[in-house]
C-alpha positions as CSV (number, residue, x, y, z in Angstrom):
1,M,-16.2,9.7,19.9
2,S,-14.4,11.9,17.4
3,H,-13.2,14.1,20.3
4,K,-11.1,11.2,21.7
5,P,-7.7,10.4,20.3
6,F,-7.7,7.6,17.8
7,H,-5.1,5.0,18.9
8,F,-3.0,3.0,16.5
9,K,-0.4,0.4,17.6
10,K,2.5,2.8,17.4
11,F,1.0,6.3,17.5
12,S,-2.1,8.2,18.3
13,I,-4.1,10.8,16.4
14,N,-6.0,13.8,17.9
15,Q,-8.8,14.8,15.5
16,D,-11.2,17.0,17.4
17,R,-10.3,20.1,15.4
18,C,-10.2,18.4,12.0
19,A,-13.2,18.4,9.7
20,M,-12.2,15.1,8.2
21,K,-11.8,12.4,10.8
22,I,-9.8,9.1,10.6
23,G,-11.4,7.0,7.9
24,T,-10.8,3.8,5.9
25,D,-9.6,5.8,2.9
26,G,-6.6,7.3,4.6
27,V,-5.6,4.1,6.3
28,L,-5.8,2.2,3.0
29,L,-3.6,4.7,1.3
30,G,-1.0,4.7,4.1
31,A,-0.9,0.9,4.2
32,W,-1.0,0.2,0.5
33,T,1.4,2.8,-0.9
34,S,4.7,1.2,-1.9
35,V,7.9,2.1,0.0
36,N,9.9,-0.7,-1.6
37,Q,12.0,2.0,-3.4
38,N,13.2,3.2,0.0
39,P,12.2,6.9,-0.6
40,F,14.4,9.6,0.9
41,S,11.7,12.2,0.7
42,I,7.9,12.0,0.9
43,L,5.2,14.6,0.4
44,D,1.6,14.3,1.7
45,I,-0.8,16.6,-0.1
46,G,-3.8,17.6,2.0
47,A,-2.6,16.0,5.2
48,G,-5.6,16.5,7.4
49,T,-4.8,14.8,10.7
50,G,-1.5,13.6,9.3
51,V,-2.4,9.9,9.5
52,V,-1.0,9.0,6.1
53,S,2.3,10.7,6.8
54,L,2.5,8.9,10.2
55,M,1.8,5.5,8.7
56,L,4.5,6.0,6.1
57,A,6.9,7.2,8.8
58,Q,6.2,3.9,10.6
59,R,6.7,1.9,7.5
60,C,9.9,3.4,6.1
61,H,13.1,5.3,7.0
62,A,12.5,8.3,4.8
63,D,14.6,11.2,6.1
64,L,12.1,13.8,5.1
65,I,8.4,13.6,5.3
66,D,6.6,16.8,4.4
67,A,2.9,17.5,4.5
68,I,0.7,20.3,3.2
69,E,-2.5,21.4,4.8
70,I,-4.4,24.6,4.0
71,D,-7.1,24.5,6.8
72,D,-6.0,26.4,9.9
73,D,-7.3,24.0,12.5
74,A,-6.3,20.9,10.6
75,Y,-2.8,22.3,10.1
76,E,-2.4,22.9,13.9
77,Q,-3.7,19.5,14.7
78,C,-1.5,17.8,12.1
79,T,1.5,19.6,13.5
80,E,0.5,18.5,17.0
81,N,0.1,14.9,16.0
82,F,3.5,15.0,14.3
83,E,5.2,16.4,17.3
84,N,3.7,13.8,19.6
85,S,4.8,10.9,17.4
86,P,7.9,8.8,17.7
87,W,9.1,10.2,14.3
88,N,8.8,13.9,15.0
89,D,12.3,14.6,13.8
90,R,11.3,13.5,10.3
91,L,7.9,15.0,9.9
92,F,7.0,18.6,9.0
93,C,3.7,20.2,8.0
94,Y,3.4,23.3,5.8
95,H,0.5,25.7,6.3
96,A,-0.1,26.5,2.6
97,S,-2.1,25.9,-0.4
98,L,-0.8,23.5,-3.0
99,Q,-0.3,26.4,-5.4
100,E,1.7,28.3,-2.9
101,F,3.8,25.3,-2.1
102,V,4.6,24.5,-5.8
103,E,5.7,28.2,-6.3
104,E,8.0,28.2,-3.4
105,I,9.6,24.7,-3.4
106,D,12.4,23.8,-5.8
107,D,13.1,20.3,-4.5
108,T,11.4,17.2,-5.8
109,Y,10.1,14.1,-3.8
110,D,10.6,10.4,-4.3
111,L,7.1,9.6,-3.1
112,I,4.0,11.8,-3.2
113,V,0.7,10.7,-1.6
114,S,-2.8,12.3,-1.5
115,N,-6.2,11.5,-0.2
116,P,-7.8,14.4,-2.1
117,P,-11.2,15.9,-1.3
118,F,-13.9,14.6,-3.7
119,Y,-17.2,15.5,-2.1
120,K,-19.4,17.3,-4.7
121,P,-22.1,19.8,-3.7
122,T,-24.5,18.2,-6.1
123,L,-24.4,15.0,-4.0
124,A,-26.0,16.8,-1.0
125,S,-29.6,15.7,-0.5
126,P,-32.1,18.5,-1.3
127,S,-34.6,16.9,1.0
128,L,-32.6,17.6,4.2
129,S,-33.8,20.4,6.3
130,K,-31.3,23.0,7.6
131,G,-31.3,21.3,11.0
132,E,-30.8,17.9,9.4
133,N,-27.8,18.8,7.3
134,L,-25.0,17.5,9.3
135,I,-22.2,18.5,7.0
136,S,-20.4,21.4,8.6
137,E,-18.9,24.2,6.5
138,S,-15.4,23.1,7.4
139,R,-16.2,19.5,6.4
140,K,-17.6,20.8,3.1
141,K,-14.4,22.7,2.5
142,A,-12.4,19.6,3.2
143,R,-14.5,17.5,0.9
144,F,-15.3,19.7,-2.1
145,N,-13.3,18.6,-5.1
146,D,-13.2,22.2,-6.3
147,A,-11.0,23.0,-3.2
148,L,-8.4,20.8,-4.9
149,P,-9.3,20.1,-8.5
150,F,-7.9,16.9,-9.8
151,K,-6.3,18.7,-12.8
152,H,-4.4,21.1,-10.4
153,L,-3.4,18.2,-8.2
154,L,-1.9,16.2,-11.1
155,E,-0.1,19.2,-12.7
156,S,1.4,20.0,-9.3
157,V,2.5,16.4,-8.7
158,S,4.2,16.3,-12.1
159,K,6.3,19.3,-11.0
160,L,7.1,18.0,-7.5
161,L,7.8,14.3,-8.3
162,S,11.3,13.2,-8.9
163,K,12.0,11.5,-12.3
164,T,12.0,8.0,-10.8
165,G,9.4,8.9,-8.1
166,I,5.9,7.4,-7.3
167,F,2.6,9.1,-6.8
168,S,0.0,7.2,-4.9
169,V,-3.7,8.4,-4.6
170,I,-7.1,7.1,-3.5
171,I,-10.2,8.3,-5.4
172,P,-13.8,7.2,-6.0
173,Y,-13.9,4.3,-8.5
174,K,-16.3,6.2,-10.7
175,E,-13.6,8.9,-11.2
176,E,-10.9,6.4,-12.1
177,D,-11.0,6.7,-15.9
178,M,-11.3,10.4,-15.8
179,F,-8.4,10.7,-13.3
180,V,-6.1,8.4,-15.4
181,G,-6.9,10.5,-18.5
182,L,-6.0,13.7,-16.8
183,A,-2.8,12.1,-15.4
184,S,-1.6,11.1,-18.8
185,K,-1.8,14.8,-19.9
186,A,0.7,15.5,-17.0
187,N,2.9,12.6,-18.2
188,L,1.9,10.4,-15.2
189,F,1.0,6.8,-16.0
190,P,-0.7,4.2,-13.8
191,N,1.5,1.2,-12.8
192,K,-0.7,-0.4,-10.1
193,I,-4.4,-0.2,-9.3
194,L,-6.2,-1.7,-6.3
195,R,-10.0,-1.5,-6.4
196,I,-11.9,-1.6,-3.1
197,K,-15.2,-3.2,-2.3
198,G,-16.9,-3.0,1.2
199,T,-18.3,-6.5,1.0
200,P,-18.4,-9.2,-1.7
201,L,-21.9,-8.1,-2.8
202,T,-21.4,-4.3,-3.0
203,N,-20.1,-2.3,-5.9
204,I,-16.5,-1.1,-6.1
205,K,-16.2,2.2,-4.2
206,R,-12.6,3.3,-4.3
207,S,-9.5,3.0,-6.5
208,L,-6.0,3.2,-5.1
209,I,-3.7,4.1,-8.0
210,E,0.1,4.3,-8.2
211,F,1.5,6.5,-10.9
212,S,5.0,7.2,-12.3
213,F,6.5,8.9,-15.3
214,T,7.1,5.5,-16.8
215,E,4.5,3.8,-19.0
216,S,4.2,0.1,-18.2
217,G,1.7,-2.8,-17.9
218,I,-0.8,-2.0,-15.2
219,K,-1.1,-4.5,-12.3
220,T,-4.7,-4.5,-11.1
221,D,-6.1,-6.2,-8.0
222,E,-9.3,-6.1,-5.9
223,L,-9.6,-5.9,-2.1
224,I,-12.8,-6.7,-0.2
225,I,-12.9,-5.2,3.3
226,E,-15.6,-7.3,5.1
227,T,-17.4,-10.5,4.5
228,E,-20.1,-9.2,6.9
229,R,-20.3,-6.4,9.5
230,H,-17.0,-6.3,11.4
231,Q,-15.9,-9.6,9.9
232,Y,-12.8,-8.5,8.1
233,T,-11.2,-10.4,5.2
234,Q,-7.8,-11.8,5.6
235,D,-6.5,-9.6,2.8
236,Y,-7.7,-6.5,4.7
237,I,-6.3,-7.8,8.0
238,N,-2.9,-8.4,6.3
239,L,-2.8,-4.9,4.9
240,T,-3.7,-3.1,8.1
241,K,-2.6,-5.3,11.0
242,D,0.6,-3.3,11.7
243,F,-1.6,-0.3,12.5
244,Y,-5.1,-1.1,13.9
245,L,-5.0,-2.2,17.6
246,K,-7.6,-5.0,17.2
247,M,-6.2,-6.5,13.9
């Protein structure tokens, strides 16, 4: 299944060479991130397939949408997906680490987004045999949070974000307080938070957070994805209907 293109309403994603496939997290980030400020320039840190950048290209008229991807195969695939999209004149992927990018780029961005890796080695089950461990080395690299530590991410964002810009991120809910604390040390403050639950009876799994350099009251909301298996809530449908074919 993962070797087939993933078709959205206005673009398609090839993902056979990417360790991290299309997932709900990226789609949530691309759909929820605010573009009301009409950003001129956007940066996607850790682009993977490029899905978040492509969703933002569909949603707004930003002249410049840059992406960074360090993995060789993912970079090539992201570039391919950009070139095959209707917005290929506005999209560009850099093959670089975030550290290299920060050192070389003098410009700032009106909007920065990131679906950062957060898989921890300690979460791997010790009971799995070698044959049963289905997490490939490239997938581990894409997921390990020490491949892109939160502190490094936030310090880099504070250098790359324009004074009136917005930074939008999706992280595990259990990391929310720690992440917000680290962000404050980089002078980034939460303005909006959307907490995600899979169903009404499950625990909160993800936090979507919008940061800026301005301290303000925090608007918090909750989104439930399904009432039961494949029965999506109206809120989730409203958020994603411009993208998913069957919404």
